[in-house]
N, C-alpha and C positions, 0 to 999 in steps of 0.2 A: 685181275689180280687180283689177289688175296693178301691183302697187308694186314697182319695181326702187329695192335700195339699191347703191349703189358706194360701197366703200371702198377707201379708198388701202393698197397694200400697200409702202411706202415713198416715198422723197423723189423728187422733180423732180430732170432731170439739173442742172436751172436752181441750183436750193438746193443741190447738191454744189458745183457750182462756184463757188457764192457764199461757200461754207464754205473752199473751198480758198485762193479767195484772202483770208479775211480772215485766215485761217492763216497765208499767206504773207509779207502784212506787218508782220505782229507777229514774224515769224521777223526779216523784212528790218530792224526795227526795233531787235529784239535785239542782231543783229552788228554795228548800227551802233554801238548803244551799246561795246562791246564794241570795236569799231577805235578809237573816240576816245580809250579808258583806254588802248588799247595805243600813240596815239601821244602821249597824255599823260606814259607813262613810261619809250616809247622819246627824249623831247626831255631828261627829267631824267638819262636815263645821259647820253645825249651830252654835258650840261652835268659832270655828275660826271667826267666824262672828258676835255675839251677846258679846262678851266679851269687843271686839274695839268699838261696838256699845254703850255699857252701858259704858266705858271710856268716850266716847265723849258727850253722853248727862251731863256727871257730869262734865267736862268740860265746857260745855258754862252754864251751872247749875251755876257754883260755879261763874263763871265769871261774869254773871248777876249779881246772888246775892251778893257779894262781890261789884261790881259797885253801887248797890242801895243802900245797908247799910254802903256806904264809910268805906269798913273795906279793911284788906291786906291777911287775909287766913281763911277761911273755913275748916270745916270737913265732911264727907258722913252724919252725925247726926245731920248737918246745912239743906244738901240739900234734903233727902229724907225720905218721910216717907208717911204714911195715913193721908190724909186731908188737906184742902186750905191751911193753913200756911204754906207748904213745896212749895219750886218749882218743885220739881219732883214727881213723885210713887217711891214708896219703888223699889230696885232694887235686884232681886231676881237673886243670883248665879249661873250658869250654867255651871260650872267646877269647883264649890269649891274653889272659888275666895273669899277674905275676901275685900270687900272693909270699911268698918268701919273703917281700919286701916289708911285710906285717908287723908292726909291731904293737899289740896292744898293753894299755895299762887301765888297772883297778876303775880310775876314773872316767875312762871312754866310756860314752853316751850311745856312739853310733861308728860304725866300721864302714868303709869307703874304699872301691878298688876300681880303677878303668880297665877295662877290655881295648883289645890292639886294635879297636876301630874307634876308640875314645869313646863309648858310652861309659857310664860312670852308672857304680852300682851302688846304693849307700844300705845299710842292715843297723837300727831296725827304723 
């Protein structure tokens, strides 16, 4: 009796290809999560620099506005809007802050505003 037994000495190319595909999807998922975290971090950094920059613009515009108009105080609505009659363009909130409540006086040395998440920003 002639019995032949066949033993496999490795993996078939389809099995190897399937393993490579699974590993590729795992790596892609890992990178996607990393990119999402990086986007969230980038947004936080943008907000952290944009809000003080907005306060800086309001601060300088207010002092120029008060100097030119010989007045002692002004509000956001005096300073920002659309059109040539406003010293600066409207400022759009990046963190839920409300600039319309700001009243700026000539004696102020610092502007403070809070965002929707409770973060407080000061300038200067």
